[in-house]
C-alpha positions in Angstrom: 51.6 -131.5 21.4 54.0 -131.7 19.9 56.2 -130.2 17.3 55.3 -126.9 15.7 51.8 -125.2 16.0 52.0 -122.9 13.5 54.8 -123.9 10.3 55.0 -121.6 7.2 56.8 -123.4 4.7 58.5 -121.8 1.5 55.5 -119.3 1.7 56.1 -116.5 -1.1 53.6 -113.6 -2.8 54.6 -111.4 -5.2 52.3 -108.2 -6.4 52.4 -107.1 -10.3 56.1 -109.7 -10.4 57.2 -108.0 -7.2 57.7 -110.2 -4.1 56.5 -109.0 -0.8 57.3 -112.2 0.6 59.9 -114.8 -0.8 60.5 -118.1 0.4 59.6 -117.5 3.7 60.1 -120.3 6.8 58.5 -119.8 10.3 57.9 -121.9 13.1 55.8 -121.3 16.2 56.0 -124.2 19.1 52.9 -124.7 21.1 52.9 -121.8 24.2 55.2 -119.7 22.4 55.5 -115.9 21.4 57.0 -115.6 18.5 58.1 -112.2 16.7 58.3 -111.2 13.3 59.7 -107.6 12.9 61.6 -105.8 10.2 62.0 -102.3 8.6 59.2 -100.6 6.6 58.6 -102.6 3.2 60.1 -106.2 4.4 56.7 -108.0 4.4 55.6 -108.4 7.7 51.9 -107.2 6.7 52.1 -109.4 3.7 53.3 -112.8 5.7 50.2 -111.7 8.4 47.7 -112.0 6.0 49.1 -115.1 4.4 48.6 -116.7 8.0 45.4 -114.9 8.6 43.7 -115.8 5.5 43.7 -112.2 4.2 45.8 -113.3 1.2 46.7 -116.5 -0.2 50.3 -117.7 -1.0 51.6 -118.1 -4.7 53.7 -120.7 -3.5 54.2 -122.7 -0.2 52.2 -123.6 2.6 50.7 -122.7 6.3 49.9 -125.3 8.6 48.3 -125.1 11.9 48.6 -128.2 14.2 49.8 -130.3 11.2 46.6 -129.4 8.6 47.0 -127.0 6.0 45.0 -123.9 6.2 46.5 -122.0 3.1 44.0 -122.1 1.4 41.0 -122.0 3.9 39.3 -118.7 3.7 39.6 -116.4 6.5 36.6 -117.3 8.4 37.2 -120.8 8.0 40.7 -120.3 9.7 39.1 -118.6 12.6 37.0 -121.3 13.2 39.5 -123.7 13.4 41.2 -121.3 16.0 42.8 -118.2 14.3 42.2 -115.5 16.4 43.5 -112.3 14.4 44.2 -108.8 15.9 44.8 -106.1 13.3 46.6 -103.1 13.6 43.8 -100.5 12.6 41.1 -101.0 15.5 38.0 -102.8 13.7 35.0 -102.1 15.9 31.2 -102.8 15.1 29.8 -99.1 15.5 26.3 -99.2 16.9 27.2 -101.8 19.4 28.5 -101.6 22.9 31.7 -102.7 24.1 30.4 -106.0 25.4 28.4 -106.7 22.2 31.5 -106.2 20.3 33.6 -109.0 22.0 30.5 -111.3 22.0 30.8 -110.8 18.4 34.4 -113.3 18.5 32.5 -116.0 19.9 30.3 -116.1 16.6 32.3 -119.3 15.4 32.3 -121.2 18.0 28.6 -121.7 19.2 26.6 -124.8 17.9 23.3 -123.1 18.4 22.0 -122.7 14.8 20.3 -120.5 13.2 16.5 -122.3 13.7 17.1 -122.4 17.3 17.8 -118.7 17.4 14.7 -117.8 14.9 12.4 -120.0 17.3 14.1 -119.0 20.3 14.9 -122.2 21.8 16.2 -122.9 25.0 19.7 -123.3 23.1 19.7 -120.1 22.2 19.7 -118.6 25.4 22.1 -120.9 27.0 24.5 -120.0 24.0 23.9 -116.5 24.5 24.0 -116.6 28.4 27.4 -118.5 28.0 28.8 -116.1 25.0 27.9 -113.0 27.2 29.5 -114.6 30.6 32.5 -115.3 28.4 32.6 -112.0 26.3 32.5 -110.2 30.4 35.5 -112.4 31.4 37.3 -111.6 28.6 36.5 -108.1 28.7 38.1 -108.0 32.7 41.0 -109.7 31.2 42.0 -107.1 28.8 40.7 -104.1 31.8 37.7 -103.0 30.0 35.4 -104.4 32.2 34.0 -100.7 33.1 33.4 -100.0 29.6 31.2 -103.3 28.8 27.8 -100.9 28.5 29.5 -98.3 26.5 29.4 -97.9 22.8 32.4 -99.1 21.0 32.8 -96.1 18.6 32.9 -93.7 22.3 36.1 -95.6 23.6 39.7 -94.0 23.2 42.2 -95.5 20.5 43.8 -97.6 23.3 40.7 -98.8 24.6 39.5 -99.7 21.1 42.7 -101.6 20.6 42.4 -103.7 23.9 38.7 -104.3 22.3 39.9 -105.9 19.4 42.1 -108.5 21.3 39.2 -109.1 23.9 36.8 -110.0 21.0 40.1 -112.5 19.4 40.4 -114.0 22.9 36.3 -114.6 22.8 36.6 -116.7 19.9 38.8 -119.1 22.5 41.9 -119.0 19.7 44.4 -121.8 19.6 47.1 -119.2 17.4 46.9 -115.6 18.0 47.9 -113.3 15.4 48.6 -109.7 16.2 50.1 -107.0 13.7 51.5 -104.1 15.5 49.1 -104.0 18.6 51.2 -101.2 20.1 51.4 -98.9 17.0 50.2 -95.2 18.0 49.8 -96.3 22.0 51.3 -93.8 24.8 53.8 -95.3 27.3 51.4 -96.5 29.9 49.1 -98.3 27.2 52.3 -100.0 26.0 52.7 -101.1 29.4 49.5 -102.4 30.0 49.5 -104.3 26.7 52.6 -105.9 27.4 52.0 -107.2 30.6 48.8 -108.6 29.0 50.3 -110.5 26.6 53.1 -112.0 29.1 50.1 -113.2 30.8 48.6 -114.4 27.8 51.8 -116.7 27.0 51.9 -117.7 30.8 48.6 -119.4 30.0 50.1 -121.1 27.3 48.5 -119.4 24.3 50.6 -119.4 21.4 50.9 -116.0 19.6 52.8 -114.5 16.5 53.8 -110.8 17.0 54.3 -108.4 13.9 55.8 -105.3 15.3 57.8 -102.8 14.0 59.0 -101.8 17.6 62.1 -103.5 18.1 62.4 -102.6 22.2 58.7 -103.7 23.0 59.4 -106.9 21.2 62.8 -107.7 22.8 61.1 -107.9 26.2 58.3 -110.2 25.3 59.1 -112.8 22.7 60.4 -116.0 22.9 62.1 -116.0 19.5 62.3 -113.0 16.8 62.3 -114.0 12.8 63.7 -110.7 10.9 62.8 -110.4 7.7 64.1 -107.9 5.1 62.9 -107.3 1.5 60.8 -110.6 1.8 63.1 -112.8 3.4 64.4 -114.0 6.5 67.7 -112.8 7.5 67.8 -114.0 11.2 66.0 -116.1 13.5 66.7 -116.8 17.5 66.3 -115.7 20.7 66.1 -112.0 21.2 69.5 -111.7 22.2 71.2 -113.2 19.3 69.0 -111.7 16.9 69.8 -108.2 18.6 73.4 -109.0 18.1 73.4 -110.4 14.3 75.2 -108.0 12.4 72.5 -108.5 9.2 70.1 -107.3 11.7 72.5 -104.2 12.8 72.4 -103.4 9.3 69.1 -104.0 7.8 66.9 -102.5 10.6 68.4 -101.1 13.6 70.9 -98.7 11.4 74.9 -99.5 10.5 77.2 -100.3 13.8 79.5 -97.6 15.0 
């Protein structure tokens, strides 16, 4: 596959006449880990929602592998391969960790409602496949030992990892992560960094929205910086780190 896996062209979104995102252009190459950083109020979360489908842009477009998705609902984008990991851990209470991860595969199954209602062989084959895939995702995120525990009983770090495992169970072509390191302890951040590096090594395309500059600079192939809803810098971590606009807007005035 050539060209951009994800292309955001001239995306804008305003609330009450105030632009949260304005004329943003962003490309993510296949297999790339692209980070988007910026100070509070920069528009990071709004951009994330425009790509994930929680919001529709007022102007501009979002394409995945050349096909426009900006007018599709979030669940339809998920079926096309857009996996989402939100900042706040979103779990299904009353289900085990394994069952939570299995939910992530619902958009990839072929056995329909009738097969499930009638308990046809196709239903059982699909369920076995999903369970096996979910266990692999739990294993990859270090949660295999928590499989049969109630998801609500997991600590915050494990709930974040569980949400990531659920997204991976959907076999995404593009994985969106909204500040996944927020609130994690040092050891948990190190584990997350190792996992994201492994996913990048496997060729998964990722867009990481993050506030922690140090975390991003160790991981990202390319970094885009937002300030007041606009892109003020884009390039390799080293290039962005040295950009005077970034130093002023995000890192503070250089001495």
